[in-house]
Structure formats: C-alpha cells, structure tokens
C-alpha positions as CSV (number, residue, x, y, z in Angstrom):
1,M,-35.5,7.5,28.9
2,T,-35.2,7.5,25.2
3,E,-31.8,9.0,25.3
4,A,-30.6,6.5,27.9
5,T,-32.0,3.6,26.0
6,T,-30.4,4.9,22.8
7,A,-27.1,5.3,24.6
8,T,-27.3,1.8,26.0
9,T,-28.2,0.1,22.8
10,A,-25.8,2.0,20.5
11,P,-23.6,-0.3,18.7
12,R,-20.1,-0.6,20.0
13,S,-17.2,0.4,17.8
14,P,-15.6,-2.7,16.2
15,R,-12.5,-4.0,17.8
16,P,-9.4,-3.4,15.7
17,V,-8.4,-6.5,13.7
18,P,-4.7,-7.3,14.1
19,R,-2.7,-7.0,11.0
20,P,-1.4,-10.3,9.7
21,L,2.2,-11.0,10.3
22,P,4.5,-10.3,7.4
23,T,5.7,-13.4,5.5
24,A,8.5,-14.0,3.1
25,R,5.9,-14.2,0.2
26,A,4.4,-10.9,1.3
27,G,7.9,-9.4,1.3
28,R,8.5,-10.7,-2.3
29,D,5.1,-9.3,-3.4
30,A,5.9,-5.9,-1.9
31,G,9.2,-6.0,-3.7
32,R,7.4,-6.7,-7.0
33,R,5.0,-3.8,-6.4
34,G,7.9,-1.5,-5.7
35,A,9.8,-2.6,-8.8
36,G,8.7,0.4,-10.8
37,R,10.3,2.9,-8.5
38,F,14.0,3.6,-8.8
39,G,15.6,1.8,-5.9
40,G,12.9,-1.0,-5.7
41,P,14.2,-4.5,-5.3
42,A,13.6,-5.5,-8.9
43,A,14.3,-2.2,-10.5
44,G,17.9,-3.2,-11.4
45,H,16.9,-6.2,-13.6
46,P,17.2,-4.4,-17.0
47,T,20.9,-3.5,-16.2
48,V,22.0,-6.6,-14.4
49,P,22.4,-8.6,-17.7
50,L,24.6,-5.8,-18.9
51,V,26.8,-6.2,-15.8
52,L,27.0,-9.9,-16.4
53,A,27.7,-9.4,-20.1
54,T,30.5,-7.0,-19.3
55,A,32.2,-9.6,-17.1
56,L,31.7,-12.5,-19.5
57,L,32.8,-10.7,-22.6
58,V,36.3,-10.4,-21.1
59,C,36.7,-14.0,-22.4
60,V,36.4,-12.9,-26.0
61,P,39.9,-13.0,-27.6
62,V,41.1,-9.7,-28.7
63,P,42.9,-9.1,-32.0
64,A,46.6,-8.5,-32.0
65,R,47.4,-5.1,-30.5
66,T,50.4,-2.8,-30.4
67,P,52.2,-2.5,-27.0
68,G,51.1,1.2,-26.9
69,D,47.5,0.0,-26.5
70,L,48.1,-1.5,-23.1
71,V,48.4,1.8,-21.2
72,G,46.1,4.8,-21.1
73,G,43.0,3.6,-22.9
74,G,44.0,2.2,-26.3
75,G,42.7,-1.0,-27.8
76,V,39.0,-0.9,-27.1
77,T,37.6,-4.4,-26.5
78,V,34.1,-5.8,-26.6
79,A,34.0,-5.7,-22.8
80,D,34.8,-2.0,-22.9
81,V,31.9,-1.4,-25.3
82,A,29.6,-3.4,-23.0
83,S,30.7,-1.4,-20.0
84,A,30.0,1.9,-21.9
85,V,26.5,0.6,-22.7
86,L,26.0,-0.3,-19.0
87,V,27.1,3.2,-17.9
88,G,24.7,4.8,-20.4
89,C,21.7,2.7,-19.3
90,C,22.3,3.5,-15.7
91,A,22.6,7.2,-16.5
92,V,19.2,7.0,-18.3
93,S,17.6,5.2,-15.3
94,V,18.8,7.9,-12.9
95,L,17.6,10.7,-15.2
96,R,14.2,9.0,-15.6
97,A,13.8,8.4,-11.9
98,R,14.4,12.1,-11.0
99,R,15.5,11.0,-7.6
100,R,18.9,11.2,-5.9
101,P,20.1,7.6,-6.0
102,L,23.3,7.9,-3.9
103,G,24.0,9.0,-0.3
104,V,26.6,11.4,0.7
105,P,29.4,8.9,1.3
106,A,28.8,7.4,-2.2
107,V,28.9,10.8,-3.8
108,V,32.2,11.7,-2.0
109,V,33.9,8.4,-2.8
110,T,33.0,8.6,-6.5
111,A,33.2,12.3,-7.1
112,A,36.6,13.0,-5.5
113,P,38.6,10.9,-8.0
114,A,36.7,12.4,-10.9
115,V,37.5,15.9,-9.8
116,A,41.2,15.1,-9.1
117,L,41.5,13.4,-12.5
118,A,39.9,16.4,-14.3
119,L,42.3,18.8,-12.4
120,A,45.3,16.7,-13.4
121,T,44.2,16.6,-17.0
122,V,43.7,20.4,-17.2
123,A,47.1,21.0,-15.5
124,S,48.9,18.5,-17.7
125,R,51.8,19.5,-19.8
126,D,49.9,18.1,-22.8
127,P,46.2,18.2,-22.1
128,A,45.2,16.9,-25.5
129,A,47.4,13.8,-25.1
130,S,46.1,13.3,-21.5
131,L,42.5,13.2,-22.6
132,A,42.7,9.5,-23.6
133,G,44.1,8.6,-20.2
134,F,41.4,10.7,-18.5
135,V,38.7,8.7,-20.3
136,R,40.2,5.4,-19.4
137,L,40.8,6.2,-15.8
138,L,37.3,7.7,-15.5
139,Q,35.8,4.5,-17.0
140,V,37.7,2.1,-14.7
141,F,37.7,3.9,-11.4
142,V,34.5,6.0,-11.5
143,L,31.9,5.2,-14.2
144,V,31.9,1.4,-14.2
145,P,32.0,1.0,-10.4
146,L,29.3,3.6,-10.1
147,A,27.2,1.8,-12.7
148,V,27.6,-1.5,-10.9
149,L,26.6,0.2,-7.6
150,L,23.4,1.4,-9.2
151,A,22.6,-1.7,-11.2
152,L,22.8,-4.3,-8.3
153,R,19.6,-4.0,-6.3
154,S,19.7,-7.1,-4.2
155,R,22.0,-9.8,-3.0
156,R,20.8,-12.1,-5.7
157,H,22.2,-9.6,-8.3
158,A,25.5,-9.5,-6.4
159,R,25.7,-13.3,-6.4
160,L,25.1,-13.4,-10.1
161,L,28.1,-11.1,-10.7
162,A,30.2,-13.2,-8.3
163,A,29.2,-16.3,-10.2
164,A,30.2,-14.6,-13.5
165,L,33.6,-13.7,-12.1
166,V,34.1,-17.4,-11.1
167,G,33.0,-18.5,-14.6
168,V,35.5,-16.2,-16.2
169,A,38.2,-17.5,-13.9
170,L,37.4,-21.1,-14.8
171,F,37.3,-20.5,-18.5
172,Q,40.6,-18.5,-18.5
173,G,42.2,-21.0,-16.2
174,A,41.2,-23.9,-18.4
175,V,42.7,-22.2,-21.4
176,G,45.9,-21.4,-19.4
177,V,46.3,-25.1,-18.3
178,H,45.8,-26.2,-21.9
179,Q,48.5,-23.8,-23.0
180,F,51.0,-25.1,-20.4
181,V,50.3,-28.8,-21.3
182,T,50.5,-28.3,-25.0
183,G,53.3,-25.8,-25.1
184,T,51.2,-23.1,-26.7
185,G,51.4,-20.4,-24.0
186,A,53.6,-17.3,-23.7
187,S,57.3,-17.6,-23.8
188,Y,59.0,-18.2,-20.4
189,Q,62.7,-19.1,-20.2
190,G,62.7,-20.2,-23.8
191,E,59.6,-22.4,-23.6
192,N,56.0,-21.5,-24.6
193,I,54.5,-22.7,-21.3
194,R,53.3,-19.6,-19.5
195,A,49.6,-19.6,-19.0
196,V,48.1,-16.4,-20.2
197,G,44.5,-17.4,-21.3
198,T,43.0,-15.5,-24.2
199,F,44.9,-12.3,-23.3
200,G,48.1,-13.1,-25.2
201,P,51.7,-12.4,-24.3
202,L,51.3,-8.6,-24.3
203,D,49.0,-8.9,-21.3
204,V,50.6,-11.7,-19.3
205,M,48.9,-10.5,-16.1
206,G,45.4,-10.8,-17.6
207,M,44.7,-14.5,-16.8
208,S,46.3,-14.4,-13.4
209,S,44.1,-11.4,-12.5
210,A,41.0,-13.2,-13.6
211,V,41.9,-16.4,-11.8
212,S,42.7,-14.5,-8.7
213,C,39.3,-12.9,-8.6
214,G,37.7,-16.4,-9.0
215,V,39.8,-17.9,-6.2
216,V,38.7,-15.1,-3.8
217,V,35.0,-15.3,-4.6
218,A,34.9,-19.1,-4.6
219,L,36.7,-19.2,-1.2
220,A,34.2,-16.6,0.2
221,V,31.2,-18.7,-0.9
222,G,32.8,-21.9,0.5
223,L,33.2,-20.2,3.9
224,A,29.8,-18.5,4.0
225,P,27.4,-20.0,1.5
226,P,24.1,-18.2,0.8
227,P,21.2,-18.9,3.2
228,G,19.4,-22.1,2.3
229,A,22.2,-23.4,0.1
230,S,22.9,-27.1,0.2
231,R,26.2,-28.5,1.6
232,R,27.1,-29.4,-2.0
233,L,27.5,-25.7,-2.9
234,R,30.0,-25.2,-0.1
235,I,32.0,-28.2,-1.2
236,A,31.8,-27.2,-4.9
237,A,32.9,-23.6,-4.1
238,S,35.8,-24.8,-1.9
239,A,36.9,-27.3,-4.6
240,T,36.7,-24.6,-7.2
241,A,39.0,-22.3,-5.2
242,V,41.6,-25.2,-4.9
243,V,41.3,-26.1,-8.6
244,L,41.9,-22.5,-9.7
245,L,45.2,-22.5,-7.9
246,V,46.6,-24.7,-10.7
247,P,46.3,-22.1,-13.5
248,L,47.3,-19.4,-11.0
249,V,50.6,-21.3,-10.3
250,L,51.1,-21.8,-14.1
251,S,50.8,-18.1,-14.7
252,F,54.3,-17.7,-13.1
253,S,53.2,-14.4,-11.8
254,R,54.9,-13.7,-8.4
255,G,52.7,-10.6,-7.8
256,A,49.5,-12.6,-8.4
257,W,50.6,-15.3,-6.0
258,L,51.3,-12.7,-3.2
259,S,48.1,-10.7,-3.7
260,T,45.9,-13.8,-3.9
261,A,47.5,-15.1,-0.7
262,V,46.9,-11.8,1.2
263,A,43.3,-11.5,0.0
264,C,42.5,-15.1,0.8
265,T,44.1,-14.7,4.3
266,A,42.0,-11.6,4.9
267,V,38.8,-13.5,3.8
268,L,39.6,-16.4,6.1
269,F,40.2,-14.3,9.2
270,L,37.1,-12.2,8.5
271,A,35.1,-15.4,8.4
272,G,36.6,-16.5,11.8
273,A,40.1,-17.2,13.3
274,R,39.5,-20.9,13.9
275,T,38.2,-21.4,10.4
276,A,41.2,-19.5,9.0
277,L,43.7,-21.7,10.7
278,R,41.9,-24.9,9.5
279,V,41.6,-23.7,5.9
280,L,45.2,-22.4,5.8
281,A,46.4,-25.8,6.8
282,V,44.4,-27.5,4.1
283,L,45.6,-25.0,1.5
284,A,49.2,-25.4,2.5
285,A,48.8,-29.2,2.1
286,A,47.2,-28.7,-1.3
287,A,50.0,-26.4,-2.4
288,V,52.6,-29.1,-1.4
289,V,50.7,-31.7,-3.3
290,L,50.2,-29.6,-6.4
291,V,53.7,-28.3,-6.7
292,G,55.7,-31.1,-5.0
293,G,53.7,-34.3,-5.3
294,V,51.9,-33.9,-8.6
295,G,54.7,-31.7,-10.0
296,V,52.6,-28.8,-11.4
297,G,55.2,-26.5,-12.8
298,G,58.0,-28.5,-11.3
299,K,61.4,-26.9,-11.1
300,L,60.3,-23.7,-12.9
301,V,57.7,-22.9,-10.3
302,A,60.1,-23.6,-7.4
303,E,62.7,-21.3,-9.0
304,R,60.0,-18.6,-9.6
305,A,58.8,-18.9,-6.0
306,S,62.3,-18.7,-4.5
307,S,63.1,-15.6,-6.6
308,I,60.5,-13.7,-4.5
309,T,63.0,-13.6,-1.6
310,E,65.9,-12.5,-3.9
311,V,64.3,-9.3,-5.3
312,T,66.6,-7.2,-3.1
313,E,69.8,-9.3,-3.0
314,A,70.0,-10.6,-6.6
315,P,67.2,-9.1,-8.6
316,D,66.7,-10.3,-12.2
317,Q,66.3,-7.9,-15.1
318,S,62.5,-7.6,-14.8
319,V,62.9,-6.6,-11.1
320,T,65.7,-4.2,-12.0
321,D,63.5,-2.6,-14.6
322,R,60.7,-2.2,-12.1
323,Y,62.9,-0.6,-9.6
324,A,64.2,1.9,-12.2
325,M,60.6,2.7,-13.3
326,W,59.5,3.2,-9.7
327,A,62.4,5.6,-9.2
328,A,61.4,7.5,-12.4
329,A,57.8,7.8,-11.2
330,L,59.0,9.3,-7.9
331,A,61.2,11.7,-9.7
332,M,58.2,12.9,-11.8
333,W,56.2,13.4,-8.7
334,R,58.9,15.4,-7.0
335,E,59.1,17.6,-10.1
336,D,55.3,18.1,-10.2
337,P,54.1,17.2,-6.7
338,V,50.6,18.7,-6.8
339,T,49.0,17.5,-10.1
340,G,51.8,15.4,-11.7
341,V,52.7,15.2,-15.4
342,G,49.1,14.4,-16.5
343,P,47.3,11.2,-17.3
344,K,49.2,9.0,-19.8
345,G,52.2,11.2,-19.4
346,F,54.6,8.6,-17.8
347,P,55.9,7.2,-21.2
348,D,56.8,10.6,-22.5
349,H,58.8,11.6,-19.3
350,R,60.2,8.1,-18.5
351,D,63.6,8.4,-20.2
352,T,64.4,11.8,-18.7
353,H,63.9,10.5,-15.2
354,A,65.0,6.8,-15.4
355,S,68.5,5.5,-14.7
356,L,70.7,3.7,-17.2
357,A,69.8,0.4,-15.6
358,L,66.4,0.5,-17.3
359,S,66.3,-1.8,-20.4
360,A,63.2,0.1,-21.7
361,A,61.6,-3.0,-23.2
362,S,60.9,-6.7,-22.5
363,D,60.8,-9.7,-24.8
364,T,57.4,-11.2,-25.6
365,A,56.5,-14.2,-27.8
366,G,54.2,-17.2,-27.9
367,A,50.5,-17.8,-27.5
368,G,50.0,-17.1,-31.2
369,H,52.2,-14.0,-31.4
370,A,55.6,-13.5,-33.0
371,F,58.6,-12.3,-31.1
372,H,58.2,-8.6,-30.1
373,R,60.1,-6.1,-27.9
374,Q,57.4,-4.6,-25.7
375,P,58.2,-1.1,-24.4
376,L,57.9,-0.5,-20.7
377,L,55.2,2.3,-20.6
378,S,54.2,2.2,-17.0
379,P,55.9,1.8,-13.6
380,H,53.9,-1.4,-12.8
381,N,52.7,0.2,-9.6
382,M,49.3,1.9,-9.6
383,Y,50.1,4.0,-6.5
384,L,53.3,5.4,-8.0
385,L,51.6,5.9,-11.4
386,L,49.0,8.0,-9.6
387,L,51.7,10.0,-7.9
388,A,53.6,10.6,-11.2
389,E,50.7,11.4,-13.4
390,Q,48.2,13.0,-11.0
391,G,50.3,14.2,-8.1
392,T,49.4,14.2,-4.5
393,V,45.9,15.4,-5.2
394,G,45.0,12.5,-7.4
395,A,46.8,9.9,-5.3
396,V,45.0,11.0,-2.1
397,A,41.6,11.1,-3.8
398,F,41.9,7.6,-5.3
399,T,43.6,5.8,-2.4
400,G,41.3,7.7,0.1
401,G,38.3,6.3,-1.7
402,W,39.6,2.8,-1.7
403,A,40.4,3.1,2.0
404,A,36.9,4.4,2.7
405,L,35.4,1.4,0.8
406,L,37.5,-1.0,2.8
407,V,36.6,0.5,6.2
408,L,32.9,0.7,5.4
409,G,32.9,-2.8,3.9
410,V,34.5,-4.4,6.9
411,R,32.1,-2.5,9.3
412,R,29.1,-3.7,7.3
413,L,30.5,-7.2,7.2
414,R,30.9,-7.3,11.0
415,A,27.4,-6.0,11.4
416,A,26.0,-8.7,9.1
417,R,27.8,-11.4,11.0
418,A,26.4,-10.0,14.3
419,A,22.9,-10.0,12.8
420,A,23.4,-13.5,11.6
421,R,24.2,-14.7,15.1
422,R,21.2,-12.9,16.5
423,A,18.9,-14.3,13.9
424,R,20.1,-17.9,14.5
425,R,19.5,-17.4,18.3
426,D,16.1,-15.8,18.0
427,A,14.7,-17.7,15.0
428,P,16.7,-20.9,14.4
429,H,14.6,-21.8,11.4
430,G,14.5,-18.3,9.9
431,T,16.6,-16.8,7.2
432,D,20.0,-15.5,8.4
433,P,21.5,-12.3,7.0
434,A,24.0,-13.6,4.4
435,T,27.7,-12.7,4.6
436,D,28.9,-14.4,1.4
437,C,28.5,-11.1,-0.6
438,G,30.4,-9.2,2.0
439,L,33.3,-11.6,2.2
440,A,33.6,-11.7,-1.6
441,A,33.4,-7.9,-1.9
442,V,35.9,-7.1,0.8
443,G,38.2,-9.9,-0.5
444,L,38.2,-8.5,-4.0
445,L,38.9,-5.0,-2.7
446,V,41.9,-6.3,-0.7
447,L,43.0,-8.2,-3.8
448,V,42.9,-5.1,-6.0
449,C,44.7,-2.9,-3.5
450,V,47.5,-5.4,-3.0
451,D,47.7,-6.1,-6.7
452,F,48.3,-2.4,-7.4
453,L,51.6,-2.6,-5.5
454,Y,53.1,-4.5,-8.4
455,A,50.7,-3.7,-11.3
456,D,48.5,-1.0,-12.8
457,I,45.7,-0.9,-15.3
458,G,46.0,-1.9,-19.0
459,G,44.6,-4.5,-21.4
460,P,41.2,-6.2,-21.5
461,S,41.4,-7.6,-18.0
462,T,41.1,-4.1,-16.6
463,V,37.3,-4.3,-16.9
464,L,37.4,-7.0,-14.2
465,T,39.2,-4.6,-11.9
466,A,36.4,-2.1,-12.5
467,L,33.7,-4.7,-11.7
468,A,35.5,-5.8,-8.6
469,L,35.6,-2.2,-7.4
470,G,31.9,-1.9,-8.2
471,L,31.0,-4.9,-6.2
472,A,33.0,-3.6,-3.3
473,A,31.3,-0.2,-3.6
474,W,27.9,-1.9,-3.7
475,W,28.5,-3.7,-0.5
476,A,30.0,-0.7,1.3
477,L,27.7,2.0,0.1
478,S,24.4,0.6,-1.2
479,P,21.3,0.8,1.0
480,A,20.0,-2.3,-0.8
481,V,22.4,-4.7,1.0
482,P,20.3,-5.7,4.1
483,D,18.7,-9.1,3.5
484,E,14.9,-8.9,3.1
485,G,14.3,-12.4,4.4
486,A,16.2,-11.7,7.6
487,A,14.4,-8.4,8.1
488,T,11.1,-10.2,7.8
489,T,12.0,-12.9,10.3
490,L,13.2,-10.4,12.9
491,H,10.1,-8.2,12.4
492,R,7.9,-11.3,13.0
493,K,9.8,-12.0,16.2
494,D,9.4,-8.4,17.4
495,V,5.6,-8.5,16.7
496,C,5.2,-11.7,18.6
497,R,7.0,-10.3,21.6
498,R,4.6,-7.3,21.7
C-alpha cells in the first residue's frame, strides 16, 4: 500500500521546455561571443582596416621612378608597405590561433604557385637577380591574396573592401578627368591629355586598372544590392558605374576597354540574361551619348577605338613592339620549356630573342614628368611572361589556380542565387542570401584574367590586382561566405515545420 501510494504520488518528470527560436539578434550575440576564436565572425576586425588601408594608399602619389622600377619588384610604395604589414599581422593571427585556417582547396591554390615560383628561381640562370622578382610575384599572387582571404571574416568586410575599390576608382578617375580637361595628363599624340591619375606617364595603365575595378564592383552592386539596402543604393551604384566610364574612355587604353567590357558582360549574364540585355542596351546608349553626343574624347577616342580592329592589318608601332615581345617570350620558353629563364629574366634575354622590328623603348612625357625613353622590359602579357620566366610549370600552377577560383566562384554564386530564390519563397520577409559580393568577386577575377592578355604586373597599381585576387579567393574558398541572417531565417522555418 505504501509502495503503491508512493508510486502514485511521485512527482512527474517535468516536460521539456522548447528552446526559443533563434533570432537575428541571437545570431549576432553568438558571433560576438565567438569573436575571440580564430575564424569567428568578428575575429577579422583588427586586420580589416589594414586591407582597406592597402587599397586606399594606392592613391598616394609616388615619387619619380626609373623605368626599371616598373618590372620585377622595384619602387616600393606606401601601399606595398601596408600590404607587408597586412601579411605580417595575418601570419601572427594564424600562429596565435594554433589552428589550420584553410581547407585543402585553398592550400592547393595558394601553395602551387609558391612552389613553382621557388623552383623557377632556384633553376634560374641568375638566381640572385631573380630573387627580387620572386619576392614581388610572391607578394602579388600568393601572400596578399592569402592575407585578404584570412582577414575578411564576413560579407560586411568584403563589402567594405569593395567600397574601398570604388572609392579609389572615383578618386583616380576625378584626377584623370581633370588632367584631360586642363591638359596636364600624359602625352598622347603630341598633347598632354591622357588620363593617368596619380600614377604618372611611366604607369599609364594604372588609372585605367583602378577605374576598371570600380566599374565592375559598382555594376555588381547595382544589379544585386545588399539585403535590406534602399533603392537609392542601387541607383547610386549604377550611376557610379556609368560615370566611371568617362575616365576609362579618357585613359585611351584599348586593353582596358576590352577587359572591362568582357568583365561587365560576364557580371550581367551571371545576374540574369534578361537583366543583361536591358543593361547592355542602356550602356550602349550611354556610350553613344558620352562619345558622340557630349564629345568625350572626340575624334581621338574614335580613332583609338577604330584602331582595335586594325591591329592585324595595319598595326601601329606600339602593337608591333608588343608582337615582337610576345615572339621573344615564346622563344625564351622554347629554349627553357620547364622552368623558364627565371623571374625578372625577360629584360636580360629580350634582345637575343626579339626581332629587328622591336623599337626597344617608348616615348613618355607629361603629367609632371619630362620627356623620357622608357625601355620595354616585359612582354605586356602575363601569360607569356609566366611562360618565359617560369616555364610550363609556373604557367600551369598560376593559371590553374586562377581557373580553379573562377570555377569555384561561379559555382558558389549560382548556389547563392538558388538559396536567395528559396529564401524569398519560404520567408518573403526574411533576409536573403546576398549575391553582391559574389558578382563583384567573380567580375574582378574575369577582369584580371582578361587584363593579363595585354598587360602584366608593375607599378603601384599592382596592389589592386592582388586585392582583387584576394576578394575572389575569399568568395571561392572561404567558409565564412554563407550569410548568417539567411541561415537564421531558414533555420527558423525548418523548426516551425517540425
């Protein structure tokens, strides 16, 4: 009886209390609590300002440099110093965390070029002379992109870097337009009207490279603004992309025009075919108004544009020199097909492999510099430069890494767009996974890869190339890309269904 009574009156075990549904504020609080661990959402804050400083310090005018500083690592700038500090801080963070920060794909993509570069330097005909080129190439293609990959811990950080690239483009573009209007730019057909920004006539491609990055990023934001952004941001970004076309035209850089057109077309079609057709029509009309109606560049721009179709039938001297240097680079590769002549070895072997059609120098003047004959120290084609100086091993390692980033980036972008469609269907008022970062990153990678068909590294604008590759690597390889707000919304929906 007692036992039965006791069993009957024994208190029941309490019912499990359901856990509260996660909220956006709870997600942010969890992110703050995890900020102390390497890889937490806020762990990258100390290094993010260094990333932004590296981009913005490109605008600092550099003192007069000798033409030999343009290739292979000479002429250290303030932005180069900032990038070195960024790399050092990221290395310290990794060592202090005592955790492996990268996955296998990231290790392969970053380590393969470094190993190939070291092999080409050791096998060089002059290893001591190749050491400077080794350091420069390692900085631009391995260390700085890897540091950006480690420093950016959220989409907010990536958007800050994208905004910095647009800011640099606006500043350099404004300086370039002022140079054209006042006749204080670099010399072009006897007039000091070529827009070169703060980079000077020895780096005529610097301003066009910076402006091209700004056009691609602004277009990506205009097509896919961040979640919760007002319509004014979309309008401002689209207007910025159109405005930046003016200094891009005034740069008189045929290669920059082509690479920007290809990158923007890729961004448009990645955002949607119908959107691409509409925007292309608007951009075509804007180009007609800028060049034809308003007269931006006038006859000179028309002649420069028409010369693109004449590079095979009636090439000018600059095109002839480029063809001769391309042939010289291929001759160097055929002579040393495995490891090449070594980093920074092209200038020393150019004359023994080039034809008599090569003029060996080009005239530079204007933008605060006196007349100078600038030696042609590179083939103005990054792929041929890799073949000549690092052979097949280096070319495959570098181009294979870029191809891997492009494939992985496009795959992640398509997955993000699919997640956005599902989020809008399941939770119309929730936060969609953003695709603006993906569009900007893939667009910049396409821009760089096409740009390398007619140019290579050199000068202070090279840091922007390293940052663009870093943003592309972050989007393609970083596990921090998925949007936390979207994950919270979808998780709440799944809990409710249960």
